[in-house]
Each structure stands twice: as structure tokens, then as C-alpha cells.
N, C-alpha and C positions, 0 to 999 in steps of 0.2 A: 504493499500500499504507500502510494509515494506521500512523502511530508515535505512541506514548504515551510522553511523558517524566513523569519526577516531578512536575516544576511543574505540568503540565497536567492531570494527577491530580487534585491537591492542589486545584486552582482551580475545576474542576469539582465536586469533594467540597464546597468553601465556598458555589460556586452552588447547589448542592442543598438544603446545609442553610438558606441563605437563603429559598429559595423552599417549603422545609417552614415555616420560621418564619412566614414569609406566611399561610400555611394556617391553621395552628396559631392564630396571632393574631386571626384573624377569627372563631374559636368564642368569645374573650373580650372584653365589653365594656370592660373595663379595661386592656386592650393595643390595642384600636382606637380608644379616645378619643384616646390622644395622638396617635397616628399620623395621626387627624384633624384634631388642632390642626397637625401638621406641614403637613398637606395646603392649611392656610389663608394659609400663609404664602409670600407672592409670591417672596421669595428664596430660601427651601429650595427651590420646585420649579424655579425656574432652574437653580439649582444642581445639582440631582437629573438635570436633563438633561444639563448637561455631563458630570456623573460618568456616566451613561448612554453618551454617546459615548464617553470612553475606555475604559469596560468592553466595550462591542461590540468594538472596536478590538483589545481586550486577548484577547477571546474567539476572533474571527479569526484570530489570531495564536498561538493555543493548540491550533489543529486541524492537528497536522502530519501529514505524509505523505512518502513517497517517488515520485516521478513515474515513469512506466514509460520506459524506453528506448526511442528513437526513432532507427532507422538504416534510412535510405534501401535498398530491396533486401536487406534482411536480415530475418528471422524473428524479433522479439525478445520473442514473447509469454511471458508471466511473469517478465520480468525487468527489475529495477526499478534506478533511478539510485542511487550512494550519496548523492548530496544530498538533504537533509531540506529538504524548504520545508514553509511554511502556509498556509491558504487566504488569509490577508492578503497574501502572497507573489505568489500566484495572481491575486488582484485588482490588485495594482500592478505587474504583471510590465513593463509598458510603462515603468516609472520605474526598478522593480529592475535591469533588465538595459543601460541605458545610462550607460555607463561614461565619463567623458572621459581625457584624460590626466592633468592637474593640476587646480589650483585654475581656479573660474571665478566671478564676481559672479553676484548673482540677477539673472534674465532676460538676461544676457549672451549675446554671440554669440561672443566670443573668448577665449582663456585669459586669465588673471589677470597672466601674465608674459610678458616678450618672450623669443623663442626665435630662433636664428639660421635662416634659411629660405633655402633655394637658390630661383632666381628660374629662368623659363625661359630666360633668356641665359647661363644659367651663374655670373651674381653672386651673390653671398649679402649678406642684408640682415635688420637684427635687428627683427621684427615680432611683433605677436599673431596668432598661428595662430586658425582658425577653430577652433569648436567641431566634434566629430564629430556632437552630436545638437540640442545646444540652438541655435534659431533656424536650423536648417541647410536648412528650407524653404523660407527667406528668398534670394532673389537679392542684393539690397542692404539690409543688416541698418541701417546705418546709417540709412535714409530710409524703410525699411518696417516697422522693428521698432514705434517705437511705435504705430503704426494697428493694426498688426496684434495685438499686445497688448489694445489697449482693444476691438478690434470679438470677439476670443476671449474674454474678460473679460465683455462684454456678452451673449455668447452663453451662456455659462456662467450668468450671472444668470438669463438668461429660462427656463432649463431648472430653474434653482432654484425661479423664482417658480411655475412649472407643480408641481413639484414640491409645493412648500407649499401651495398651493390645493387639491390632491389630499387632503395630509394633514389639512388643516383641514376640508374639507368630510366626509371621513372619520369625523373626532372629532366634529364636529357632530351627525351621523345616529346616531353611537354614543350620544352623550350623551341623545340627543332621545327614542332608543328606549329608554334605561334608566330616564329618569326620567317616561317617557310623556307628555310634551309635544312641541306642534308645532316644526317645524324652525325657524319664525321665531323662538318665544319664545326658545329654546334658543340661538340665535345671538346673540338681544339679550344675554341673561343673559351668555353667555361675555365677550360684548364689554365689558359692562359690570363685571364682576367678580362677578354674583349669585350665585355657585353655592359649594357646599360645598369643590369642590376648585378651586383657582387655575389654571384653564385659561389663563388670557390671559397670564401672566407666561411659562409653561411653552411654549405655541404660538409668542412671540415669542422667544424661547431658541433653541427648533428651528428656526425660520424664518431665524435668522441663522446657525446650523451651517450647515442645508441651503444656504444660497445659498454660504457661505464655500466648503463641500466642491465643489460643483457647479463654482465658477467655479474653484477650485484643480486640480481635476481637467481641467478643458479646459486651461487654460495651462499644467498639468504636462506634458501630451502633448507640447506642441512646445516647452516652457522647465523649465531647470531653475530653478524660482522661489524658490528660497532657496541658489541657488549650488552648488559641488560644493567634497569636500575636496581631501586633499592626492595622494589615491589617483585621484581623479576621479567617487568615489561620490556619489550623489545627496543632499544633506543634508536635503531635503525627505522621502525615505524612512528618511533614518536617523531623523529626529526624529520621525516617526509607527510605526516599528519601536519606538523606546524605551519607547513607551507599556507594553508590556508588561511591562521589564524592571521600571520605575518602580512599576507597580501590583504586579506580584508582593514586590517588598522592602517593601510597604507592606502587604497583604494578609497573606501567608504567615508573616512575622514575628509581625503581629497575633495569628494563628491560633495561633501557637506560646507566645506570651505569654501570653495573656488567661487561659486556664485557670490558669495558675500565679498570675497575679496575685488573681484573685478567691477561689480556693480558700484561697490560704494568708493570704490579708488578712484575709478573713473570720473563717475560723477562729484568727488571732493574737488579733483583736480581741473575739470572742465567748465562745471557751474560757478567755482568759487563762492565767495559769499557767505551767505549764512548757512548753504549747502555744505561747503566746508568747512566751516566752524563745527556743525552739530556733528559731523562725521568724525572730525578732529577729535572733539569732545569724545564720542563714544567709545574709539579705540584707545585713546590715551587712558580712560578709565578703566577700560577692560586690562590693559598691560599694567596698571599700578596694581592689581590684584596677582599674588604669586599663583600661577597656573597649576602647580603642584596640591596647594592647597584648596583650589576651586577645584579639580578633578576629584582629591580626597572626598571633600565634602559631597559633590554628586553621586559618587560610588558608594559613598555610606549611605545616603539617602535610599539608593535604588538595593541597596541591600537589606534595608530593614524592610522596605516593601515588598521584596522577594521573601523574607522570613516570614513576613505577617501573612501573606498570602501564598503558602506553599502548596494550597489545594487546586490553585488555578491551572498550575503546570502539571501536564502527564510525565513529564520526564527531567533527568536531570540535563538533560541536552537541551531544552527549550530554556531553562534558565539561564543555562551558561550563553544561549544563542541570544537573549534578551540583555545580558550584562556585556556581551561583546559590542551590540549595537550601540547600546548607550554610552558606552566607552567612544565609540567613535564620533557620536554626536557630540559629546562635550568636547573630545579633542579637536574636532573641525570648529568649533564655537570658540575656540581659545587659539587658534593658531592662523586665523584669517588675518590678523591686523599687522605682520609684517610684511605679505604681498601686498596689502592694502596701502601700506604707507609707499612704497615702490612706486606702485601704478598712479597713485597720486602726484608725487612728483614728475614721473614721465609727461603725466597729461596736463600738467602744468607747463611744461616746455612744449609740448606738440600743440597747443593749443594757440599757441603765438607764431605759429609757423604759417608761412605766405598762403599754402595752397586752403588751410582751414580758414584763415581768415578771409580769404576770396570765398568759400562755400557760404560762412556767413553771410557776406556782405550782398551774396546771391540769393540768400531767402532760403538756402536748404535747411530743412528739419534737423534738432537737434540730434536726434535720434540715427537719422542717417549720416550725419558727420561722424557720429561715435562708431558707428559698427561698421562703416567702410574704409573711415581714415586712422582714427586714434586706435582701435582694438588691434586690427592688423599689424600695426607699428611696434605695440605693448605687448605681442603674442609670445614674443622670444623670452620676455622678461615672466612672463606666467609658466612657459612651460619648464623654464630652468627651475624656476621655483619650485614650482609645482614637484618636479622631479626629486629636488633636493629637500623639499619636505617631506615627500615621500620616503625617501631615505632615513629622514630624521625621526621620522615617525616609527619606523619599523625598530630601530634601534631603541626609541623611546619607550617600547612595549615593553622592553626586559628591564628597564628601569621602575618602570611602575610597579610590574609585578614583583621586583626586588622588595618594594615597599609594602605590599599586599595591597594593592590599589588597581591591579592589573586586570586581565581577563581572570576568569572563574578558575579556580584551584584544578578543577575538573578537566578542563579545557588545553589540549596541547597545544602548547605554544613555545617558542624559544626563549622567552623570557622565565617560563614557569621550569624549564629545563634548566636555564642559568641559574635561577633562583636556589632551586635544588641541589645545584651543583656546588654551591657555595659552603655548603657543609659536609658533601664528600670530598672537598679537596683537603678537608682537615684529617680526612681518614688515615691511616698508616695500615696497611699501604693506602696511597693516593687512588682515588677514582677519578679519573680524569676523561675518560671517552665521552661522557655526558656534555661536558663543557666545551669541548673540542667538536663536535659534530653540531653541536647549535652554532656555535661560530662559524663554523665553514661554510652552512649553509646561509647564514644571516649577510657573512662576507661576500659571498656570490652573488646574492640579489641586490645587495647594495651596490657593488661595484658595477654590476650589468645595466643597473638601473641607470647609474651616473654615466656610464661612457655613452648610451644611448641619447641621454638626455644632452650631454655636450654635442652630440652631433646634430639632431633636432634643433639646438640653440642655433646652433650656425649654420644650419639653413634656413630658418626662419627671420634671421636677424637682418632685416631688410639692407644695413650699411656693409656685412660683410656681403651681402649677396652681390651688391654694386662693386665692392672691391674683387 
């Protein structure tokens, strides 16, 4: 039975708006030209593939449903479980359902700490117990594990290579058909980079991602490739599951912040006078309130409401989703002031330029001047600020979770992983893999977003285009 959360609806709405903008931009040359310039950047195309991977995981993890009940000997037709899963959970079921007793290191066959084990002769000894699932197929892990990891990894790489060749061939045939060139000529152009769209860096990045995915998929079935946490849950599953939370924090918060910043910033700079005074007073007052205290107060108010109305929620996932949505709203309402100030200053400068003064003298409506002259000339500021804010919001989620005002503790997120890892780092021996896994995925997402935003900024900046 399908289940639709508020955040699911908003992310699909944002995806629909993006697709609509793509079709709209294809109709106008002044919108197509900057994106063609982005397509000529190899760094931007490689970063776009990485962002597409994160987005794909987010979409799969946003398709929620209740699985049907299965009970032997009973007719359970029309009855569904109270547990809410996603398509991503269903795809990675072999990893999701393999919980150990406690900590285990990456690719380990034993628990990370010794326990008292009773021997067959009745004596007790302190040993590292075998894992229930990790390397359970090996009779002698000490001798067989290294060879098994290598052979399984090589098999995963071979599968990835076959898939890469299939994707490469499909793209070559598609490009050859669109350009009406032979397959051989198209193959040579793609390899030499002699194409309008930089296919070579895209294919190289995609190939690396495919090889890593197939190899990790093969190894994750037999081992905990990133170890397990305190309650024995697979850290690799937690890390992938946290991708949705990170993207939700960045995208939905931006969706809330962007209209306020653009409308109020341009209005303040263009109209000046009392409009400028009111908007300045508004964001100055909001900036005078410490954002952490404002977020903490709002989250605590929501938590009191959730505790007093627990019967209104049929599952823990619905409570966690509402808290995530509320956190995105409050972050958006507290983070629009910086972009608003930038746009106000740029609009003050642009309104004095000759062509805008001429438009005013000819009686052109203010809305037309704003949409056709001012907004396109500040779009590069909007784009680069939005992506930088996106990166900051992804990192801010970790800080908010550290002070217990972030997402719900039951929700998988990089912030919650880092928050729990601070206690694990004080153990002896140290438990390092949870922190490292969250750091690597967060770093990859933020780096790809910044590199892509840099290319988009260069393409949309009118002054850089003229140069």
C-alpha cells in the first residue's frame, strides 16, 4: 500500500518543477546558451553525474509503502504491516535485515569486543564471538577471508565492466543517431572530447560509480563492508540511507528560502524608499536573533506537540518525517537574509543602468523590468549563493544533531551518525568507521555541488559571458 509523506510530496514537486523548467528553457536561446556552456565543462559534467547518483538514491528512498502481511496458513489478503518501507529499503533488503549483536569492524568476521564464551567442555573463556552474518559462509575466516574478499571484489568489477560497456555502447549509438554520424566517427569524437557535450568525463565518472556500486553490492551481501554500529546495524546501509536526509535538508530548505530572498531583495533594491526600509528592518531584526536559539525553540515546541498528540501518528516514521519538514521550514525562514542583502545591493546598482532607466522612461511596467532585466542579471548570484547555502545546510544538519535539535534520533542521517560517533571515538579500541563513512559521503556531496555551482555561475554571469 503506497504511503506519501509530506517531504516525499515536496521533493516530487521540486522534481516536477525542474523538469518543467528544462522544457521551458529549451524554447529560448538565451536560456539554452548558458547551459550549453555548462555542458562544455568536464568538471561540471562529472559533478552532475555524482549529484545524479545521490538524487537517484533519494528518489528511491522517497517512494514509501506498507508491505503486505505474510503469515503461513492464514489469509491476510488486504492486510498490511505497520512498518513503512521505501523502494530503496526493498532493494537493499539483504543488507537491511542483517543485524549483529554489537560493533564489528569493516570486513570483520568477529565482534569488535571480547565476550565470555562457554566452551563445549563447560569452561568459560574470553573470546571474540563470530558474527551472525558477516563472513558467516567461511569455515576458517583467518585463512579464507582475504582470498574470498579479492575474488568477490573481482567478480563485482567484472559485472561492473560489462554494465559500463553496455551503457557506453548505448550512449554512442544514441549520439550517433542524433547527430546523423556513423558509430565509428561518434566513438572517436567522444574519446577525443570533440563534442558539444563533454561525454568523456561523464562516462568516466559514471564508470567509476558503476564499478564501485557493483563491487560494493557483491561484497555487502557477504560482509559488513563498513562495519556495524553499537546495536549491530550495518553502517553501509545507514550511510546510504542518510543520503535522503542530507538532500532533503538542502533542497527543501532552499525551496523555502529562495522565494523570500529573491522577491524581498529585488523589491528593496528596485523600489527603495519605504519598501526598502521595511524589508531592511525585517531582515535586520531576524538577524539579531541567534539562529541556533530560534531553531532550538521551534524544534522543542514541535517536540512537545508530538509528545502530546502521539495518537495522531500511526508510525514512528511519520513523526520523524514531520520533524524533518518542520526543521526544513525553520531553517529556510532563518537563512534567507544573506541572499536578500546581496540581491538588494545588486538591484540598487542595476536600477541606475542606462537601459533600465530608459525602460522606466518609456513606461514599461515594473514587473516586466524586474523579470526581464534585473532578475537575469542577478541570477548568477542566486545560483552560487543557493548552492553554497545548500552545502552549508548539509553540514549544519550535523551540528544541529550534535546539540540534539536536528532530525529525529530514529531517522538515519549523517548528523546522527557523527553525533553517535563522538562517543565511539572515546572507546578503546577506537570505533572509527561510522565517522569516516559519514564524512566521506558528506564531503563527496558538498564537493560535487560546489564544483557544479562554480560552472553554472560562470555560465550565467553576463560579464563573464561577454569576456
